[in-house]
C-alpha positions in Angstrom: 105.8 114.5 98.2 109.6 114.4 98.0 109.8 110.9 99.4 106.9 109.6 97.2 108.6 111.0 94.0 111.9 109.3 95.0 110.2 106.0 95.7 108.4 106.1 92.4 111.6 106.9 90.6 113.2 103.9 92.3 110.3 101.8 91.2 110.9 102.9 87.6 114.6 102.2 87.8 114.5 99.0 89.8 113.6 96.6 87.0 116.6 97.8 85.0 118.9 97.6 88.0 117.8 94.1 89.1 120.5 92.0 87.4 123.4 93.9 88.9 121.8 94.5 92.2 120.8 90.8 92.5 124.2 89.4 91.7 126.1 91.9 93.8 124.1 92.4 96.9 121.5 89.6 97.2 123.5 87.0 99.1 121.5 84.8 101.5 122.7 82.1 103.8 119.7 79.8 104.3 119.4 78.0 107.5 117.3 74.9 108.4 115.7 77.0 111.2 113.8 79.1 108.7 110.4 77.5 107.8 108.9 80.2 105.7 109.7 83.6 104.3 107.2 86.5 103.9 107.8 88.6 100.9 107.1 92.2 101.7 106.1 94.0 98.5 104.6 97.3 99.6 103.4 99.3 102.6 103.3 97.2 105.8 104.7 94.3 103.8 101.3 94.1 102.0 100.7 94.5 98.3 99.7 98.2 98.1 102.3 100.8 97.3 100.6 103.4 99.5 97.5 103.8 101.5 94.4 105.0 99.7 93.6 108.7 99.5 91.9 110.0 102.6 90.7 113.5 101.9 89.2 113.8 105.4 92.8 113.6 106.8 94.3 115.6 103.9 96.2 112.5 102.7 96.5 112.0 99.0 99.2 109.3 98.8 97.7 107.3 95.9 97.2 110.5 93.9 100.7 111.6 94.6 102.4 108.4 93.4 100.2 108.4 90.3 101.2 112.0 89.5 104.8 111.0 90.1 104.6 108.3 87.4 103.8 105.0 89.1 101.3 103.0 87.2 99.6 99.7 87.8 101.8 98.1 85.1 105.0 99.5 86.6 103.9 98.4 90.1 103.2 94.9 89.0 106.4 94.5 87.0 108.4 95.7 90.1 106.6 93.4 92.5 107.0 90.5 90.2 110.8 91.2 90.0 111.1 91.4 93.7 109.2 88.1 94.1 111.6 86.5 91.6 114.6 87.7 93.8 113.1 85.8 96.8 112.4 82.8 94.6 116.1 82.8 93.6 117.3 83.2 97.1 114.9 80.9 99.1 112.9 78.9 96.6 115.5 76.7 95.0 116.5 73.2 96.2 118.2 72.0 98.4 117.4 75.0 100.7 113.8 75.5 99.5 111.6 77.4 101.9 107.9 78.2 101.8 107.5 81.7 100.3 104.4 83.8 100.9 103.1 87.1 99.5 100.4 89.2 101.1 98.1 90.3 98.2 94.7 91.0 99.8 95.2 94.7 99.1 95.9 96.4 95.8 97.3 99.7 94.6 95.4 101.0 91.6 93.0 98.2 90.4 91.5 95.2 92.0 92.7 92.9 89.2 96.3 93.4 90.4 95.5 90.8 93.0 94.6 88.2 90.3 97.5 89.2 88.1 100.1 88.8 90.9 98.5 85.5 92.0 98.6 84.1 88.5 102.2 85.1 88.3 103.5 83.7 91.6 101.1 80.7 92.1 102.6 78.6 89.3 106.1 79.3 90.8 105.0 77.8 94.1 104.7 81.0 96.1 101.9 80.9 98.5 99.5 83.6 99.9 99.1 85.2 103.2 96.1 87.3 103.9 95.9 89.7 106.8 92.5 90.9 107.7 90.4 87.8 107.6 87.0 89.2 108.7 83.9 87.2 109.3 81.8 89.4 107.0 84.0 91.1 104.5 82.5 92.6 101.3 84.0 91.7 98.0 85.9 88.9 99.6 85.2 85.9 97.2 83.9 87.1 93.9 84.6 84.2 91.6 83.5 85.0 88.0 80.4 86.9 89.2 81.6 90.4 88.4 83.2 92.6 85.8 86.5 91.8 87.4 86.5 88.0 87.7 88.5 86.5 90.6 89.5 89.9 91.9 88.1 89.5 95.4 90.3 89.8 98.5 90.3 86.0 99.0 89.7 84.6 95.5 93.3 83.7 95.0 93.3 81.6 98.3 90.3 79.7 97.0 91.8 79.2 93.6 95.3 78.2 94.8 94.7 76.5 98.2 95.6 73.0 97.1 98.7 74.0 95.2 100.6 76.5 97.4 101.1 77.4 101.1 98.3 79.5 102.6 98.5 81.6 105.8 95.6 83.6 107.3 95.6 86.2 110.0 92.2 86.6 111.5 91.2 90.2 112.5 89.2 90.9 115.6 86.6 93.5 114.9 85.8 96.3 117.4 82.4 94.6 118.1 84.2 91.3 118.9 86.6 93.1 121.3 83.7 94.9 123.0 81.7 91.6 123.3 84.7 90.0 124.9 85.0 92.7 127.6 81.3 93.6 128.1 79.3 90.7 126.6 77.5 92.9 124.0 78.3 95.1 121.0 
């Protein structure tokens, strides 16, 4: 809990500290050997601040960060600010590089995916989705739900002709077993 409270406090202070931190510490020498830059926004470089609560393991990470003061609005403002750092460092000409965020996951609400995509997409930042399953639920929702375009891959469908897209297929346990034994 101590570390979670500290990281939440940092998230609250980060937006106010950005101008000084950015100008003083964020110096990047861009080389022509870099083709793309993955923007790590949360746990495992993905878009969620913590893993979901898993009571069967006794893990209550999401509850802890909420109790410590992190909200969806604060999380989104922090991740937008971090993305803007990367745009300033890597996304300007003449040293422009393809930037990608991984936003298949979310922290508090599924609409965080759409909100971040609608913020970074117009700025030319692309999307990387880890966990491309052949039969994922709530993958492409479109406007067919009470949370339009909040599916795990909706932003890829919506932005695929305008920004870079990277996909990481995931091999399921059945596929791995089929590869070794020929059956699931």
